[in-house]
All heavy atoms as an XYZ file, in Angstrom:
978
protein
N     267.030    165.735    242.944
C     266.348    166.607    242.020
C     265.613    167.679    242.829
O     264.969    167.385    243.824
C     265.369    165.785    241.171
C     264.751    166.587    240.063
S     263.650    165.646    238.963
C     264.774    164.517    238.198
N     265.679    168.896    242.380
C     265.059    170.005    243.109
C     263.530    169.937    243.021
O     262.970    169.312    242.125
C     265.543    171.343    242.550
O     264.951    171.595    241.302
N     262.894    170.606    243.954
C     261.438    170.664    243.985
C     260.906    171.313    242.718
O     259.898    170.880    242.158
C     260.966    171.449    245.222
O     261.544    170.858    246.377
C     259.468    171.433    245.342
N     261.588    172.334    242.247
C     261.168    173.017    241.019
C     261.248    172.073    239.818
O     260.329    172.026    238.995
C     262.020    174.263    240.782
C     261.716    175.032    239.488
C     260.276    175.538    239.493
C     262.681    176.181    239.321
N     262.325    171.302    239.728
C     262.480    170.369    238.610
C     261.395    169.299    238.640
O     260.855    168.920    237.593
C     263.864    169.725    238.645
N     261.066    168.817    239.817
C     260.005    167.819    239.953
C     258.675    168.423    239.526
O     257.902    167.807    238.797
C     259.934    167.284    241.403
C     258.687    166.445    241.618
C     261.181    166.487    241.728
N     258.434    169.640    239.953
C     257.182    170.326    239.606
C     257.069    170.545    238.089
O     256.009    170.316    237.499
C     257.136    171.673    240.357
C     256.034    172.583    239.987
C     254.759    172.201    240.620
N     253.768    173.198    240.246
C     252.515    173.102    240.526
N     252.081    172.099    241.220
N     251.680    174.018    240.134
N     258.158    170.962    237.468
C     258.161    171.190    236.021
C     257.904    169.876    235.291
O     257.099    169.813    234.351
C     259.483    171.839    235.561
C     259.636    171.790    234.045
C     259.582    173.264    236.066
N     258.548    168.805    235.747
C     258.355    167.507    235.114
C     256.906    167.034    235.262
O     256.308    166.524    234.323
C     259.328    166.479    235.697
C     259.317    165.184    234.933
C     260.429    164.269    235.297
N     260.365    163.923    236.710
C     261.202    163.121    237.326
N     262.196    162.593    236.652
N     261.075    162.852    238.602
N     256.325    167.224    236.437
C     254.928    166.850    236.653
C     253.992    167.678    235.778
O     253.027    167.156    235.216
C     254.551    167.005    238.128
C     255.158    165.952    239.017
C     254.907    166.223    240.500
O     254.646    167.353    240.904
N     255.003    165.179    241.304
N     254.277    168.968    235.657
C     253.450    169.833    234.808
C     253.539    169.417    233.340
O     252.533    169.415    232.628
C     253.859    171.297    234.963
C     253.438    171.890    236.300
O     252.634    171.257    237.018
O     253.940    172.992    236.635
N     254.736    169.063    232.890
C     254.906    168.615    231.504
C     254.169    167.295    231.262
O     253.506    167.126    230.234
C     256.387    168.458    231.162
C     257.173    169.753    230.982
C     258.657    169.454    230.834
C     256.661    170.524    229.778
N     254.265    166.387    232.215
C     253.570    165.111    232.081
C     252.066    165.327    232.054
O     251.356    164.753    231.224
C     253.961    164.175    233.224
C     253.314    162.801    233.215
C     253.629    162.046    231.936
C     253.758    162.012    234.439
N     251.556    166.175    232.947
C     250.120    166.464    232.973
C     249.677    167.101    231.656
O     248.638    166.740    231.106
C     249.787    167.382    234.140
C     248.305    167.684    234.256
C     247.983    168.391    235.577
N     246.549    168.489    235.753
C     245.833    169.570    235.458
N     246.408    170.653    234.966
N     244.519    169.572    235.649
N     250.472    168.022    231.137
C     250.148    168.647    229.852
C     250.116    167.614    228.733
O     249.236    167.653    227.861
C     251.162    169.738    229.512
O     251.067    170.794    230.427
N     251.051    166.688    228.755
C     251.079    165.635    227.737
C     249.834    164.764    227.837
O     249.209    164.437    226.820
C     252.343    164.784    227.881
N     249.446    164.385    229.064
C     248.265    163.546    229.253
C     247.004    164.287    228.798
O     246.137    163.713    228.128
C     248.150    163.080    230.725
C     246.785    162.479    231.012
C     249.253    162.084    231.045
N     246.901    165.563    229.131
C     245.744    166.351    228.696
C     245.678    166.441    227.170
O     244.605    166.327    226.579
C     245.791    167.748    229.312
C     245.469    167.831    230.805
C     245.831    169.210    231.357
C     244.006    167.527    231.063
N     246.820    166.627    226.545
C     246.880    166.704    225.083
C     246.478    165.372    224.455
O     245.683    165.335    223.504
C     248.293    167.118    224.623
O     248.611    168.385    225.193
C     248.389    167.184    223.111
N     247.006    164.273    224.992
C     246.664    162.948    224.484
C     245.167    162.697    224.629
O     244.516    162.198    223.708
C     247.482    161.867    225.209
C     248.951    161.955    224.790
C     246.916    160.468    224.953
C     249.890    161.177    225.695
N     244.613    163.056    225.773
C     243.181    162.853    226.014
C     242.345    163.660    225.028
O     241.365    163.148    224.462
C     242.824    163.217    227.449
N     242.726    164.908    224.796
C     241.980    165.755    223.861
C     242.058    165.198    222.436
O     241.045    165.155    221.719
C     242.507    167.187    223.908
N     243.230    164.759    222.026
C     243.387    164.166    220.689
C     242.548    162.896    220.578
O     241.924    162.640    219.539
C     244.875    163.883    220.393
C     245.619    165.218    220.211
C     245.043    162.975    219.176
C     247.130    165.082    220.181
N     242.505    162.116    221.651
C     241.716    160.884    221.654
C     240.232    161.191    221.500
O     239.520    160.501    220.756
C     241.978    160.073    222.937
O     243.384    159.787    223.032
C     241.197    158.770    222.950
N     239.763    162.235    222.164
C     238.358    162.635    222.030
C     238.064    163.044    220.596
O     237.102    162.564    219.978
C     238.002    163.783    222.999
C     236.628    164.358    222.677
C     238.047    163.313    224.443
N     238.888    163.902    220.048
C     238.648    164.415    218.692
C     238.731    163.297    217.653
O     237.852    163.163    216.797
C     239.626    165.562    218.367
C     239.538    165.960    216.897
C     239.343    166.762    219.262
N     239.765    162.477    217.737
C     239.907    161.406    216.750
C     238.808    160.362    216.912
O     238.315    159.802    215.925
C     241.293    160.768    216.823
O     241.514    160.179    218.086
N     238.408    160.098    218.149
C     237.307    159.165    218.382
C     236.001    159.673    217.806
O     235.242    158.920    217.194
N     235.730    160.968    218.004
C     234.505    161.545    217.443
C     234.527    161.515    215.916
O     233.514    161.226    215.285
C     234.310    162.978    217.944
C     233.872    163.115    219.395
C     233.872    164.584    219.818
C     232.501    162.493    219.613
N     235.688    161.791    215.321
C     235.806    161.727    213.866
C     235.547    160.303    213.376
O     234.813    160.088    212.406
C     237.191    162.205    213.416
C     237.458    162.193    211.916
C     236.483    163.119    211.189
C     238.889    162.602    211.626
N     236.118    159.346    214.068
C     235.924    157.941    213.708
C     234.471    157.520    213.898
O     233.929    156.753    213.111
C     236.841    157.092    214.580
C     236.998    155.674    214.170
C     238.108    155.007    214.957
O     239.175    155.571    215.162
N     237.855    153.794    215.404
N     233.828    158.042    214.933
C     232.421    157.722    215.201
C     231.504    158.332    214.146
O     230.591    157.679    213.646
C     232.029    158.244    216.592
C     230.547    158.222    216.971
C     230.026    156.795    217.036
C     230.340    158.930    218.299
N     231.750    159.587    213.798
C     230.857    160.315    212.904
C     231.143    160.079    211.422
O     230.248    160.238    210.586
C     230.909    161.805    213.225
C     230.475    162.173    214.651
C     230.719    163.647    214.922
C     229.018    161.800    214.883
N     232.378    159.732    211.084
C     232.749    159.522    209.675
C     233.629    158.280    209.541
O     234.780    158.368    209.096
C     233.461    160.758    209.141
N     233.110    157.105    209.909
C     233.960    155.909    209.890
C     234.488    155.557    208.496
O     235.642    155.152    208.361
C     233.051    154.807    210.442
C     231.664    155.298    210.253
C     231.743    156.797    210.339
N     233.690    155.728    207.463
C     234.150    155.391    206.111
C     235.312    156.285    205.694
O     236.292    155.815    205.104
C     233.004    155.513    205.111
N     235.222    157.571    206.024
C     236.294    158.509    205.706
C     237.597    158.099    206.392
O     238.650    158.027    205.755
C     235.882    159.929    206.135
C     236.987    160.942    206.051
C     237.423    161.416    204.819
C     237.598    161.415    207.197
C     238.441    162.350    204.725
C     238.617    162.348    207.123
C     239.043    162.814    205.890
N     237.520    157.781    207.685
C     238.734    157.408    208.427
C     239.256    156.055    207.958
O     240.468    155.879    207.801
C     238.484    157.417    209.953
C     239.737    157.007    210.712
C     238.017    158.794    210.418
N     238.361    155.114    207.709
C     238.804    153.816    207.189
C     239.538    153.978    205.868
O     240.557    153.323    205.625
C     237.605    152.877    207.007
C     237.154    152.120    208.248
C     235.786    151.490    208.017
C     238.163    151.070    208.646
N     239.030    154.842    205.001
C     239.695    155.096    203.723
C     241.072    155.716    203.955
O     242.049    155.330    203.304
C     238.832    156.014    202.829
O     237.569    155.377    202.613
C     239.500    156.283    201.500
N     241.161    156.654    204.900
C     242.450    157.286    205.203
C     243.490    156.268    205.664
O     244.667    156.383    205.321
C     242.300    158.344    206.298
C     241.737    159.697    205.921
C     241.628    160.582    207.160
C     242.608    160.383    204.874
N     243.062    155.285    206.447
C     244.014    154.313    206.988
C     244.121    153.062    206.123
O     244.782    152.093    206.495
C     243.679    153.931    208.450
C     243.738    155.141    209.352
C     242.332    153.232    208.559
N     243.478    153.070    204.962
C     243.596    151.966    204.025
C     242.759    150.750    204.385
O     243.063    149.648    203.936
N     241.714    150.943    205.167
C     240.836    149.829    205.537
C     239.720    149.644    204.527
O     239.410    150.544    203.749
N     239.138    148.455    204.543
C     238.000    148.209    203.658
C     236.752    148.811    204.287
O     236.607    148.834    205.509
C     237.815    146.706    203.413
O     237.465    146.062    204.616
N     235.879    149.305    203.449
C     234.651    149.930    203.942
C     233.462    149.082    203.541
O     233.076    149.039    202.377
C     234.488    151.373    203.415
O     234.550    151.354    201.990
C     235.562    152.278    203.957
N     232.929    148.407    204.523
C     231.694    147.646    204.375
C     230.784    148.112    205.499
O     231.246    148.755    206.444
C     231.947    146.130    204.508
O     232.348    145.849    205.852
C     233.011    145.641    203.529
N     229.507    147.787    205.418
C     228.633    148.164    206.534
C     229.145    147.631    207.885
O     229.079    148.323    208.894
C     227.285    147.552    206.155
C     227.294    147.528    204.659
C     228.726    147.207    204.302
N     229.698    146.432    207.878
C     230.199    145.843    209.120
C     231.434    146.586    209.629
O     231.502    146.940    210.817
C     230.525    144.350    208.917
O     229.345    143.679    208.475
C     231.019    143.712    210.204
N     232.410    146.835    208.763
C     233.622    147.520    209.234
C     233.309    148.952    209.669
O     233.851    149.424    210.672
C     234.723    147.529    208.150
O     234.240    148.179    206.971
C     235.207    146.131    207.837
N     232.429    149.620    208.940
C     232.053    150.978    209.339
C     231.356    150.976    210.696
O     231.628    151.833    211.540
C     231.152    151.621    208.282
C     231.882    151.987    207.009
C     230.967    152.626    205.988
O     230.043    153.364    206.383
O     231.192    152.400    204.783
N     230.458    150.020    210.900
C     229.730    149.952    212.170
C     230.694    149.733    213.335
O     230.651    150.455    214.333
C     228.688    148.831    212.113
C     227.875    148.726    213.361
N     226.817    149.566    213.626
C     227.977    147.901    214.432
C     226.294    149.257    214.798
N     226.982    148.250    215.312
N     231.563    148.745    213.206
C     232.467    148.444    214.309
C     233.537    149.520    214.488
O     233.963    149.800    215.603
C     233.063    147.051    214.166
C     232.061    145.984    214.493
C     231.508    145.204    213.500
C     231.627    145.795    215.799
C     230.555    144.241    213.805
C     230.678    144.839    216.108
C     230.138    144.051    215.112
N     233.957    150.141    213.411
C     234.930    151.234    213.515
C     234.302    152.423    214.235
O     234.948    153.078    215.048
C     235.398    151.629    212.112
C     236.784    152.209    212.083
C     237.880    151.474    212.485
C     236.983    153.495    211.615
C     239.158    152.008    212.447
C     238.251    154.036    211.566
C     239.346    153.290    211.976
N     233.019    152.668    213.974
C     232.310    153.744    214.676
C     232.190    153.421    216.166
O     232.325    154.317    217.012
C     230.936    153.966    214.062
N     231.941    152.156    216.498
C     231.872    151.765    217.913
C     233.214    152.011    218.600
O     233.269    152.553    219.707
C     231.447    150.286    218.062
C     229.995    150.103    217.630
C     231.633    149.808    219.507
C     229.562    148.649    217.537
N     234.295    151.642    217.939
C     235.621    151.893    218.509
C     235.814    153.390    218.713
O     236.335    153.829    219.734
C     236.716    151.299    217.597
C     236.635    149.775    217.606
C     238.106    151.770    218.038
C     237.450    149.109    216.518
N     235.366    154.188    217.756
C     235.464    155.646    217.891
C     234.684    156.158    219.079
O     235.132    157.050    219.801
N     233.505    155.585    219.313
C     232.701    155.983    220.473
C     233.459    155.703    221.761
O     233.543    156.548    222.646
C     231.361    155.237    220.463
C     230.417    155.585    221.597
S     230.495    154.495    223.041
C     230.104    152.916    222.364
N     234.053    154.516    221.861
C     234.815    154.189    223.064
C     236.038    155.092    223.219
O     236.375    155.512    224.326
C     235.225    152.717    223.068
C     234.101    151.803    223.441
C     233.534    150.970    222.501
C     233.596    151.772    224.733
C     232.485    150.126    222.833
C     232.552    150.941    225.078
C     231.998    150.105    224.129
N     236.692    155.407    222.110
C     237.839    156.325    222.172
C     237.409    157.680    222.709
O     238.069    158.250    223.586
C     238.467    156.483    220.780
C     239.211    155.286    220.291
S     239.754    155.483    218.572
C     240.741    156.965    218.660
N     236.314    158.206    222.175
C     235.835    159.522    222.611
C     235.464    159.498    224.089
O     235.791    160.433    224.836
C     234.643    159.959    221.763
N     234.808    158.446    224.526
C     234.378    158.386    225.921
C     235.560    158.216    226.867
O     235.659    158.913    227.881
C     233.323    157.274    226.113
C     232.009    157.749    225.482
C     233.141    156.927    227.582
C     230.921    156.721    225.463
N     236.482    157.323    226.547
C     237.629    157.132    227.433
C     238.532    158.372    227.408
O     239.028    158.804    228.451
C     238.398    155.850    227.068
C     239.703    155.752    227.847
C     237.535    154.631    227.340
N     238.707    158.975    226.248
C     239.474    160.226    226.190
C     238.809    161.305    227.020
O     239.464    162.049    227.750
N     237.475    161.387    226.929
C     236.730    162.346    227.746
C     236.869    162.060    229.225
O     237.016    162.984    230.038
N     236.849    160.803    229.590
C     237.029    160.417    230.989
C     238.384    160.876    231.506
O     238.480    161.493    232.571
C     236.883    158.903    231.156
C     237.297    158.319    232.509
C     236.470    158.894    233.634
C     237.193    156.809    232.491
N     239.429    160.594    230.761
C     240.775    160.985    231.192
C     240.885    162.504    231.279
O     241.392    163.044    232.269
C     241.849    160.405    230.242
C     243.223    160.960    230.564
C     241.853    158.881    230.324
N     240.398    163.191    230.275
C     240.446    164.650    230.261
C     239.674    165.228    231.440
O     240.182    166.064    232.193
C     239.874    165.156    228.935
C     240.040    166.616    228.588
C     241.506    166.988    228.469
C     239.320    166.914    227.273
N     238.460    164.764    231.645
C     237.608    165.261    232.718
C     238.193    164.920    234.091
O     238.235    165.767    234.988
C     236.220    164.658    232.547
C     235.158    165.333    233.352
N     233.836    165.104    233.124
C     235.203    166.215    234.376
C     233.112    165.814    233.981
N     233.925    166.491    234.751
N     238.666    163.684    234.268
C     239.231    163.265    235.552
C     240.465    164.087    235.903
O     240.675    164.450    237.064
C     239.572    161.778    235.523
N     241.251    164.402    234.909
C     242.463    165.182    235.162
C     242.128    166.623    235.553
O     242.850    167.243    236.316
C     243.352    165.165    233.917
C     244.719    165.764    234.115
C     245.571    165.063    235.168
O     245.432    163.831    235.341
O     246.377    165.754    235.816
N     241.020    167.126    235.043
C     240.637    168.509    235.327
C     239.714    168.639    236.537
O     239.526    169.734    237.050
C     239.957    169.127    234.100
C     240.843    169.246    232.860
C     240.017    169.685    231.652
C     242.010    170.182    233.105
N     239.131    167.538    237.001
C     238.178    167.573    238.110
C     238.873    167.277    239.440
O     239.918    166.647    239.480
C     237.064    166.561    237.874
N     238.224    167.709    240.505
C     238.787    167.437    241.829
C     238.283    166.108    242.393
O     238.928    165.517    243.240
C     238.444    168.575    242.795
O     237.038    168.698    242.903
N     237.140    165.614    241.948
C     236.579    164.360    242.441
C     236.380    163.406    241.272
O     235.386    163.478    240.556
C     235.243    164.613    243.167
C     234.671    163.351    243.786
O     235.292    162.271    243.637
O     233.607    163.442    244.411
N     237.327    162.518    241.081
C     237.290    161.621    239.931
C     236.200    160.568    240.025
O     235.809    159.995    239.019
C     238.649    160.939    239.756
O     239.623    161.899    239.456
N     235.682    160.290    241.216
C     234.617    159.286    241.344
C     233.396    159.712    240.542
O     232.826    158.930    239.790
C     234.246    159.101    242.800
C     233.130    158.107    242.993
C     232.861    157.899    244.466
N     231.745    156.989    244.623
C     230.813    157.135    245.540
N     230.868    158.125    246.395
N     229.833    156.280    245.633
N     232.992    160.940    240.702
C     231.847    161.447    239.947
C     232.124    161.380    238.451
O     231.254    161.032    237.670
C     231.551    162.898    240.332
C     231.026    163.089    241.723
C     230.833    164.565    242.042
O     230.833    165.385    241.111
O     230.688    164.878    243.223
N     233.325    161.722    238.083
C     233.714    161.735    236.678
C     233.596    160.337    236.086
O     233.022    160.142    235.017
C     235.149    162.284    236.532
C     235.677    162.087    235.135
C     235.203    163.748    236.929
N     234.124    159.342    236.791
C     234.090    157.972    236.279
C     232.657    157.472    236.145
O     232.326    156.783    235.170
C     234.897    157.054    237.194
N     231.797    157.809    237.095
C     230.398    157.393    237.007
C     229.716    158.014    235.784
O     228.998    157.335    235.047
C     229.639    157.773    238.276
C     229.916    156.901    239.492
C     229.308    157.546    240.741
C     229.373    155.502    239.293
N     229.946    159.290    235.577
C     229.344    159.973    234.439
C     229.789    159.344    233.123
O     228.970    158.983    232.276
C     229.692    161.463    234.457
C     229.312    162.245    233.198
C     227.805    162.286    233.024
C     229.886    163.656    233.258
N     231.081    159.196    232.936
C     231.593    158.679    231.670
C     231.301    157.198    231.509
O     231.098    156.721    230.386
C     233.072    159.012    231.527
C     233.252    160.471    231.281
C     233.473    161.436    232.228
C     233.144    161.148    230.041
N     233.519    162.669    231.626
C     233.335    162.523    230.287
C     232.926    160.728    228.739
C     233.297    163.470    229.273
C     232.902    161.679    227.728
C     233.089    163.028    228.004
N     231.251    156.462    232.616
C     230.843    155.065    232.535
C     229.416    154.946    232.046
O     229.086    154.078    231.217
N     228.543    155.817    232.539
C     227.149    155.820    232.084
C     227.075    156.174    230.600
O     226.320    155.549    229.842
C     226.323    156.810    232.911
N     227.851    157.154    230.172
C     227.853    157.524    228.750
C     228.298    156.355    227.872
O     227.741    156.123    226.794
C     228.754    158.742    228.517
C     228.259    160.052    229.118
C     229.309    161.142    228.947
C     226.934    160.475    228.497
N     229.278    155.594    228.343
C     229.729    154.420    227.593
C     228.600    153.415    227.465
O     228.387    152.836    226.400
C     230.948    153.796    228.274
C     231.472    152.551    227.574
C     230.772    151.266    228.015
O     230.547    151.039    229.184
N     230.421    150.431    227.061
N     227.857    153.196    228.544
C     226.759    152.237    228.507
C     225.673    152.687    227.523
O     225.137    151.882    226.766
C     226.161    152.031    229.901
C     227.068    151.279    230.838
C     227.325    149.883    230.299
C     228.119    149.027    231.247
N     228.421    147.724    230.662
N     225.351    153.979    227.527
C     224.369    154.489    226.564
C     224.880    154.313    225.132
O     224.135    153.911    224.239
C     224.053    155.963    226.825
C     223.331    156.226    228.121
C     223.750    157.246    228.977
C     222.223    155.477    228.508
C     223.088    157.504    230.170
C     221.564    155.729    229.694
C     221.990    156.738    230.520
O     221.344    156.991    231.700
N     226.151    154.630    224.928
C     226.734    154.468    223.591
C     226.713    153.024    223.128
O     226.406    152.735    221.962
N     227.021    152.104    224.022
C     226.993    150.687    223.662
C     225.577    150.235    223.335
O     225.361    149.477    222.380
C     227.578    149.853    224.807
N     224.603    150.699    224.111
C     223.211    150.332    223.852
C     222.777    150.812    222.468
O     222.147    150.067    221.704
C     222.291    150.919    224.930
N     223.136    152.036    222.141
C     222.787    152.586    220.827
C     223.494    151.815    219.718
O     222.893    151.466    218.700
C     223.133    154.090    220.767
C     222.203    154.874    221.701
C     223.060    154.618    219.338
C     222.659    156.296    221.970
N     224.786    151.505    219.914
C     225.553    150.795    218.893
C     224.970    149.413    218.623
O     224.850    149.000    217.464
C     227.019    150.679    219.328
N     224.614    148.694    219.667
C     224.043    147.357    219.474
C     222.677    147.463    218.795
O     222.370    146.706    217.865
C     223.962    146.592    220.814
C     223.177    145.290    220.650
C     225.361    146.296    221.347
N     221.856    148.408    219.240
C     220.540    148.578    218.613
C     220.688    148.936    217.135
O     219.948    148.414    216.281
C     219.735    149.649    219.350
N     221.633    149.795    216.804
C     221.887    150.124    215.392
C     222.355    148.897    214.627
O     221.979    148.697    213.471
C     222.925    151.246    215.279
C     222.464    152.652    215.635
C     223.646    153.612    215.664
C     221.405    153.130    214.646
N     223.188    148.086    215.266
C     223.653    146.858    214.629
C     222.502    145.911    214.311
O     222.475    145.284    213.245
N     221.535    145.823    215.219
C     220.342    145.008    214.967
C     219.548    145.620    213.816
O     219.129    144.917    212.889
C     219.469    144.880    216.242
C     218.138    144.219    215.917
C     220.206    144.093    217.324
N     219.365    146.925    213.853
C     218.623    147.612    212.794
C     219.267    147.474    211.425
O     218.576    147.438    210.406
N     220.579    147.373    211.390
C     221.301    147.233    210.118
C     221.455    145.771    209.690
O     222.105    145.488    208.684
C     222.682    147.876    210.245
C     222.621    149.369    210.390
C     224.003    149.957    210.604
N     223.937    151.397    210.643
C     224.881    152.174    211.169
N     225.968    151.640    211.691
N     224.741    153.476    211.171
N     220.924    144.865    210.487
C     221.010    143.453    210.138
C     222.348    142.816    210.458
O     222.644    141.720    209.978
N     223.188    143.477    211.254
C     224.488    142.913    211.610
C     224.385    141.936    212.771
O     225.241    141.068    212.926
C     225.473    144.036    211.974
C     225.721    145.090    210.897
C     226.595    146.204    211.418
C     226.335    144.443    209.661
N     223.375    142.091    213.610
C     223.122    141.219    214.753
C     221.685    140.737    214.687
O     220.820    141.396    214.117
C     223.316    141.963    216.089
C     224.616    142.693    216.241
C     224.627    144.022    216.603
C     225.828    142.046    216.063
C     225.816    144.715    216.771
C     227.022    142.726    216.224
C     227.022    144.061    216.578
N     221.428    139.622    215.369
C     220.061    139.134    215.488
C     219.316    139.885    216.575
O     219.906    140.629    217.379
N     218.017    139.670    216.635
C     217.164    140.370    217.599
C     217.548    140.073    219.040
O     217.345    140.899    219.929
C     215.700    140.007    217.354
N     218.135    138.901    219.300
C     218.537    138.549    220.656
C     219.555    139.548    221.222
O     219.625    139.765    222.433
C     219.118    137.131    220.674
C     219.368    136.503    222.033
C     218.078    136.421    222.837
C     219.978    135.111    221.856
N     220.313    140.183    220.336
C     221.294    141.175    220.773
C     220.633    142.377    221.440
O     221.288    143.121    222.173
C     222.155    141.630    219.596
N     219.338    142.559    221.215
C     218.634    143.660    221.882
C     218.616    143.472    223.397
O     218.496    144.453    224.140
C     217.220    143.812    221.331
C     217.137    144.347    219.896
C     215.697    144.323    219.403
C     217.730    145.747    219.800
N     218.764    142.233    223.873
C     218.905    142.006    225.316
C     220.178    142.666    225.841
O     220.189    143.232    226.936
C     218.905    140.509    225.638
C     217.583    139.773    225.428
C     217.772    138.275    225.657
C     216.515    140.328    226.358
N     221.234    142.581    225.057
C     222.492    143.240    225.431
C     222.291    144.750    225.461
O     222.709    145.434    226.400
C     223.635    142.856    224.457
C     224.894    143.633    224.763
C     223.881    141.362    224.506
N     221.634    145.271    224.436
C     221.363    146.710    224.384
C     220.518    147.134    225.569
O     220.763    148.180    226.185
C     220.669    147.076    223.069
N     219.527    146.324    225.907
C     218.681    146.632    227.057
C     219.453    146.631    228.358
O     219.265    147.510    229.207
N     220.329    145.643    228.516
C     221.170    145.601    229.718
C     222.027    146.850    229.814
O     222.135    147.464    230.885
C     222.052    144.343    229.712
C     223.025    144.305    230.840
C     222.625    143.907    232.107
C     224.348    144.680    230.649
C     223.526    143.884    233.167
C     225.254    144.668    231.694
C     224.838    144.266    232.960
N     222.657    147.237    228.703
C     223.504    148.440    228.713
C     222.685    149.690    228.997
O     223.129    150.580    229.722
C     224.257    148.580    227.384
C     225.436    147.625    227.280
O     225.977    147.242    228.334
O     225.815    147.271    226.161
N     221.481    149.763    228.440
C     220.631    150.927    228.676
C     220.239    151.022    230.159
O     220.342    152.096    230.767
C     219.384    150.855    227.796
C     218.454    152.056    227.852
C     219.160    153.323    227.374
C     217.213    151.793    227.007
N     219.830    149.916    230.744
C     219.487    149.900    232.170
C     220.724    150.213    233.024
O     220.651    150.986    233.981
C     218.857    148.546    232.569
C     218.722    148.414    234.079
C     217.494    148.382    231.898
N     221.864    149.643    232.643
C     223.105    149.918    233.375
C     223.442    151.401    233.338
O     223.832    151.989    234.345
C     224.267    149.118    232.769
O     224.044    147.744    232.896
N     223.316    152.006    232.156
C     223.575    153.440    232.036
C     222.637    154.251    232.894
O     223.041    155.222    233.543
N     221.363    153.852    232.929
C     220.400    154.554    233.774
C     220.745    154.462    235.248
O     220.682    155.462    235.978
N     221.130    153.271    235.700
C     221.514    153.102    237.103
C     222.769    153.900    237.442
O     222.855    154.523    238.503
C     221.718    151.620    237.427
C     220.457    150.779    237.443
C     220.802    149.297    237.564
C     219.535    151.209    238.579
N     223.728    153.890    236.534
C     224.956    154.660    236.771
C     224.657    156.159    236.801
O     225.218    156.891    237.614
C     226.012    154.324    235.718
C     226.552    152.918    235.859
S     227.696    152.479    234.541
C     229.188    153.242    235.148
N     223.766    156.610    235.912
C     223.386    158.022    235.914
C     222.694    158.395    237.214
O     222.974    159.443    237.804
C     222.470    158.341    234.712
O     223.166    158.035    233.504
C     222.045    159.800    234.705
N     221.803    157.547    237.650
C     221.100    157.784    238.915
C     222.101    157.879    240.064
O     222.046    158.809    240.866
C     220.102    156.653    239.143
C     219.275    156.760    240.396
C     218.931    157.890    241.074
C     218.686    155.682    241.116
N     218.163    157.585    242.161
C     217.998    156.226    242.209
C     218.670    154.303    240.927
C     217.310    155.435    243.120
C     217.976    153.527    241.834
C     217.309    154.089    242.915
N     223.036    156.931    240.127
C     224.043    156.955    241.197
C     224.922    158.202    241.080
O     225.243    158.850    242.073
C     224.884    155.675    241.144
C     225.853    155.528    242.252
N     225.490    155.621    243.579
C     227.187    155.298    242.250
C     226.555    155.446    244.341
N     227.595    155.255    243.552
N     225.283    158.555    239.854
C     226.105    159.753    239.629
C     225.384    160.999    240.142
O     225.981    161.828    240.829
C     226.416    159.883    238.130
C     227.027    161.188    237.737
C     228.296    161.610    237.999
C     226.398    162.254    237.014
N     228.498    162.862    237.477
C     227.348    163.284    236.874
C     225.133    162.425    236.467
C     227.062    164.469    236.206
C     224.859    163.597    235.803
C     225.815    164.604    235.682
N     224.094    161.107    239.830
C     223.327    162.287    240.263
C     223.222    162.352    241.783
O     223.226    163.428    242.365
C     221.929    162.278    239.632
C     222.029    162.451    238.103
C     220.700    162.613    237.480
N     220.287    163.997    237.716
C     219.093    164.464    237.479
N     218.161    163.676    236.998
N     218.802    165.720    237.701
N     223.139    161.204    242.422
C     223.018    161.156    243.881
C     224.352    161.436    244.584
O     224.373    161.874    245.721
C     222.461    159.819    244.348
C     221.007    159.623    243.927
C     220.464    158.266    244.351
N     220.602    158.034    245.775
C     219.698    158.349    246.714
N     218.553    158.883    246.339
N     219.904    158.084    247.983
N     225.479    161.160    243.914
C     226.787    161.338    244.539
C     227.428    162.684    244.247
O     228.452    163.015    244.820
C     227.768    160.229    244.123
O     227.935    160.250    242.708
C     227.294    158.867    244.574
N     226.837    163.453    243.321
C     227.419    164.760    242.990
C     227.342    165.675    244.209
O     226.406    165.619    244.981
C     226.680    165.420    241.827
C     226.920    164.726    240.550
C     226.396    165.463    239.373
N     225.235    166.305    239.676
C     224.551    166.950    238.777
N     224.877    166.879    237.534
N     223.513    167.690    239.115
N     228.331    166.509    244.312
C     228.366    167.463    245.441
C     227.522    168.675    245.145
O     227.429    169.160    244.089
C     229.796    167.915    245.707
C     230.649    166.792    246.178
N     231.678    166.306    245.422
C     230.612    166.011    247.276
C     232.261    165.308    246.065
N     231.625    165.113    247.194
């Protein structure tokens, strides 16, 4: 296979990955911000529990899609992974705390939220120290 053909194939694959990542971010944000709407679209039942967990899945979709998109566009993926890993930890802490506030989890779950919050802070600190 010629060098040009390999290059074209790599460019097409990269474009596909970037497109998938962008769609994942957008669909994840939609699921996070409007879980009942998306659940209705896909024929799911809408209860406080399903909406809460569907929104959490949307948060993870948006963050992982953002990670892939950012890593593909950045020259140093280590910094990218630290940043998005920290964002995931903050999102998880918020999701668990909201779950406690909505009565879906007991108060003991706040320990999990606290762990995620501290983890996100440590990852952010490390990310800030490793940035060029």
